[in-house]
N, C-alpha and C positions, 0 to 999 in steps of 0.2 A: 504493500500500500504506500502511496506517495505521501510525504510529509509536507508538500508544497501547496496542497489544496485540501479543502474539507473532504473527508472520505466518509462514506457511509458503508459500514460493514454489515451486510445483510446475509445472513445464513439461514436457510430454511430447513426445517427438519419436521417431517410428519411422522408422528408416532401413533400407532393405534394401540391404545391402552385398554386392556380388559378390565372393566370395572365390576361392580357388583353383579353376580350371576343373574340377578332378577331381571336386568334389562340389557345385558351385554349383547344379546343377539340383535337388539333393536337400535343400538348406538351407531350413529353415522360417524364416519371418520372426519377428523378435523385437522387443520394445519395452522400452526402458530409460528409466526416469524417475528424476529426482533431486530431492530437496527439502533445503532448508537454512533452518531457522528463524532469523530475525533476533534481535538482542539487544544487550547492552552490550559495548563493546570490552573486551578482556581476559578476558571470560567464554568458556565453551565452548559450541559448538553441535553438534548431531548431524546430520552430512551423511548422509542416508538414500538408498539406491538400491533400486529394485524392478525385477527383470528377469522378463518374462513372454513367452509365445509362444502361438500358436493361440487368439487371442481372450481372453487374460487368464490363461492357465494359468501358474502359477509355474514358474520354471526354477531348480531348486535345485542346490547343489553346484558352482557355477561361479565363476570369479574375475572380478572387475570392478576395473578400475584407476580410481582417483579422482585428478584433477589440480586444482591450484589456480593461479589467475592471480596472480602477484606482480610488481609493477612492469611490468605489460604482457606478461610472458612466462609461459608455462605451465610448472609444475613438478609433479613427482609428489608427491602428498599421502599415498598409501597404496594397498594392495590389499586388498580384502575378498572374502569367499566367501559367496555367497547361501545362506540357510537353506532349510528346507522350504517356506516361503511365498514364496521368491524374493527375499527382502529381505536387506539388510545395512546396517550403519551404521558411520560413522567419526567419532570425536570430533575437533573442530578448534577452535582458539582464534580468536576473532574479532579481526581486526586493527583498529587505530585508523584505518587508511587504508581508506576505504570501497571503493575499487576493488580492494583485495586480498582482498575477501570474496566472490569469485566462484569457483564450482567447476563441473566437468563430469566425467562418467563414461564409460568406454569398455569394451564387451564385445568381445573379439577374434573370437568365433564359433568354430565347429568344423564337422565334416562334416555335422552334423545341423541345427545352428541357425546362422542368419546373424548376422554382427556387428551391433553397434548402438552408437550414440553418443547421449548425452543432450543436451538443450539446456543452455546455460550458465545457471547459477542464481546469483542474487545474494542474499546474506543481508543484509537491511537493518540498519543500525546504529540503535540508540536512543541519544539523547544523555543523558549524565549531567549532573546539577547540579554546579556547581563553586563554589569559593570562592577569591577572590584577595585577598591582604592586602599592605599596604605598611607597612613599619616603618623606623624611624630615630630619631635623637636628637630631642628636643623643642626643642633650641636649637642655634644656630650662631653663633660669633663672626663679626662682620661682616668681609667680605673673605676668609673661609675657606670651605672646602667640607666637606660631610659625605656619607657614603654612605647611600643608601636601598636597602633590600632588598625585592624583590618575590617573593612566594611564591604559586604557583598550583597548586591541588590540587582533586581531586574531593572530594565530601563524604565519601567513604569513605577518603580519604587518598592516593589515587594521584596522583603528580606529573603535571602537564600541561606539555608543551612547546608554545609558541605565541607569538603576537604580543600584546603589551600596550602600551598608550599611557599614558605618564606625563603627567598634566595638572596645571595650576596655576591657582588661582583668580585672576581678574582683577577690576579695579575694575568695578563694575556688577553683579557676581554671576555672570558667566559663567566658563567654563573654557576654557583654551587648551592645546593639546598642546605640551609642551616636549621630549619625547623619545619615540621608538618603539623598543621593546626586544623581545628574544625570550628567553623563558625556556628554560633548558636541559632536558636529559632529567630532571634532578632537580626540575624545576618552579621553579627559582630564577633570578634575575638581579639585577644591581645597577646603580645609576646614581648619579653624583655631582652634587650641586647646591650652589650658593653663593648663596642668597637674600640680597638686600641689605635686605630689610624682612621683617617678620613675614609668613609665607607659608603657604598651605594647599595641600596636594598630595593627589592621589588617583590611582588606577590603574584603567583600564578594560581588561579582558581580552576579546579578540576571540574569539568562539566558533569552534570547529572542528567537523569532522564528527562527532566522537564526544562532544563536551562542549559545554554551553552556556557563553556568556560570563558575566562577572560584573563588578561594580564594587566597589572596596575602600572601606572607611570612610575619612574624611578624616584626614590626618596634618597637624597644625599644628606648624610650626617657628618658634620665636621667634628673631629676629635680635637679638643682644645686642652692645653696644659693646665695642671692645677695651680701653677704659679706663673707670674708674668715672666716673659723672656728677659734675658739680660739686655739692657740698653747700653750699647757701647758708644763711645764718642764718635762724632761725625769724622769721617776720614780714616778711622781705625782700619789697618790692613787686616785681611783675612789670612788664616794660616795657609801656608803653601801646600800643605797636604791635607786633603779632606778625608776624614774617617767615616765609615758607616756608623749609624747610631748603635750603641750597645743594646743588649737585651733589656727589656723592661724590668723594673724593680721586682724583687721577690719578697713577699711577706710585708709586714707592717713596719713603719719607721725605717731606721737605717739597717736593721737586721744584719749586724756584723757577725760573720763566722770566721773562725781561725782554725786551720787544720794543716796536717802534714801535706807535703807536696804529692798529689796523685801521680800515678804512673804516666798518664797521658800528658799532663803538664810537664813533668820532668823530661820526657822525651823531646818536647818542644824547647826546653831550656838548654839542654846539653848541646854544646857547640855554638850557642848563641849568647845567652846571658851567663851561662856557667860552663867552665872548662877546667881541665886539670890545672892545678896550681892555684886555684881560687882559695882565699883565706877561710871560707865557710863552705861546708858541704851540704848535701841534701838534708841530713838529719838536723842540721842547725838552721834550716829555713822553714818558713811557714807561708801558706797561701791565705791571704786575707781577702775576703769578699765582703762588699758593702754596697748598700744602695746610696745613690747620690742624685742631686738635682742637676740636670744638664742646662746648657745655656738657653735652651728653648722652653724651659720650665717643666720638663717631664722628669719622672723618676726613672733612673737607669740602674743597672747592676754592673759594678766594676770590680776589678781585682788587682792586687799588687802582691809581690813576693817580698817578704821582709825576713830579717833575722828573728829567730824564735823568741829571744828576750826583748825584742822591740815591737813585736806584733801587737801587744796590748796597747802600747802608746800610740802607734800609728793608726791602728784600727779605731781606737777611742777618739783620736783627733778627727779622722774622716767622718766618724759617726756624729761628732759634734758639729762639723761643718754641715752635715745634712740637717740636723735639728735646728740649726741657726739659719738655714736657708742660703748658705754660701755655695754658689754653683761650681761645678767642675766641668771643664769642656769635654774630657774623655778620660777613661781610666783603664787602658789596656796594659797588659803585661808587655814589657819591652821586647819580648821575643817576637811579637807581631811584626816588628819593623826589620827583622832579619839581622844578620851578622855584619859588623863593620870591621874591615881589615885595619882601617885607620885607628879605630878605638880598641881593637882586639877584644870585642865584646858586642853586646846588643847595640844597634844603631841609634844612638841618642840624638844624633843630628836630625834624623827623620822624626823621632818622637817629639822633639821640641818644635820642629816645623809643623807638626800637627796639633800642638798645644796639649799634648798628652801628659797625664799625671802618672808617675811610676816610682818604683823604689829600687829593689835589688837589681844590680847589673854589674857583673864582674868585668870591668873595662878600665881603660886608661882615662885620665882626665881629658875632657874636650880641649883640643888644641894644645895639649901638653903630652906628646908621645912619651911613653915609658914611665909616667907617673900614675900610680894606682889611684883610682877614684874612691872616695869614701863610700860610694854606692856598692863597691865590691863586698862590703861587710854586711849589707842588708839593713843598715841602720839609718839610711838617708832617704828622704822623700822629696821629690820635685813636684810642685803643684802648679797647675795652669801655666805651663812653660812658655806659651806664646806671649802672654801678657806680662810675664815676669822674666826678662832676659838675664842671661849670664854674661858677665864681662870676662871673656876668656883672654888668654895671653895674646891673642891676635885680633881681638875685637869682640863686639857684642854679638851674641847668638841667642835666639834665632832671628831677631830683628832689632832695629835701632829705634823704631817709632815709639815703642812703649817705655823705653828706659826713663824718660823724663815725665811719665804720666802715671797717675794712680787711678784707682777705681774703687768705689766703696765695697764692691763685692768680689772682684776677680783680680785686682792688681794692687800691690802694696809697695810703698816706698819709705816706710818708717816703721819703727818698732811699736808705734802706737796704733797701727792699723788693727781692726778687730780680728782679722784672720791670724796675724802674727801673735796677738795676745792669746787667741784661742789655742794655737799650736803650743805656745809656751806653757799654758795651763795643763797640757798633757805631756809635758816633759820633752817637747821638741824645740830645739834652739834654732833661731834664725841666724845661723852661724856667721855668714859672710855679709849680712845686711844687703844693701843695694848692689854690692858687687856680684851677688848671685841671689837675686830676689826669690827665685822659685825654690831654693834649697833649704831644707830643714833637717836637723840631725837629732836622733833620739839619744837622750842622755843616759848614761849608765852609772848608777850610784852618784848621780848629780854631776857627772863629767861627760863631756862629749869626746868620744874616742875617734881620733883621726889619724891617718898615716902621718908619719913624722914630717914629711915634706909639706903637708897641708896645714901645719900649725902656724906657719908664718905667711902663707900665700893663699889666694882663693883657689880651692879645689872643688870642681863640680863633679 
């Protein structure tokens, strides 16, 4: 049957039913036909019956019972009385469930006319066009969630209950399903999402018997940082090396963890930041992981390697920076930047050019070949290296622009700066002052332990 036009399903069945033996021989055969035009769900259809006898002669003035099948069981729909032409009609509302739009009719018969039952007749549904929409806030603070509302209705406004799929745009332009939902009788449902980046969402409604599916317009949600980004001075140069953002923060607050060096990390260190002849071995080193605020205002997870007896001081200072809201540009282990023949250790030139914060690195002093750096002992920490240059034996590294400039959050040029005071409160000395602004040393029993050559000169 076609769904593009009104269809009338007419099936005729003539049954000769033997009734009471008293008048069975005298009963004339009858024919009962039933028709039910299809249509849209929730609209009415006219269930029509025609009762005839003797080759099509109408049988007027008799009662016919009409039944409807609902959830697989027959239920009385109504009783009609045939007119002079042997016909009668009963108005019925079309159900949204196709299987519930089946009717049959029964004539009980009498002493003159035999009983009759019609064939089952299905009134086919026509699908309506639908509209599904997705609404929600256009922004969400990172690490928080927001509610999205799905609304599914026909074009005429009737709510649709059914299955919808919430989808998220992925890299490369595709879409992936993030949730399967079901709209209620009012056509609505909700879902909570917590995107960690700017994200696009849409909803696909899966068609049902009485309504076509649909796809919503795209909803864009901007992920915004919990804290304001760092405002740098006009004209401030950008780092020469751009690092990818580190993983998002883990857990609440700074969430400092200190542990022995894992095998995977040690394999990355050997031949880069550690090699034979270094003054401290694997057992004397610790991996410190800590959450920090980046320059964009997001929480990130960074890590440094330190000496075992300095891990508490350095981890505590970094945690305090987090609590006080002092940002860190990046906190990758120095091994990420590879080996430097010039330094005979991890490439601190690249680390500084990226503005990276790091600690242990068994190497020579920058621009002083053959002089062991204090970082070789794992008790030194370099913080925000791009904004806090080092005055090396051959000039400022990694840039000259910042040497004469301070910043309330990320650059310090005096012992009174809040970051310098914070470090000092955790036993970290600003050993060389403005000669090496980025550099702090963990004190041991109140003293800073440095290579002999570094006691009188600046050693980075």
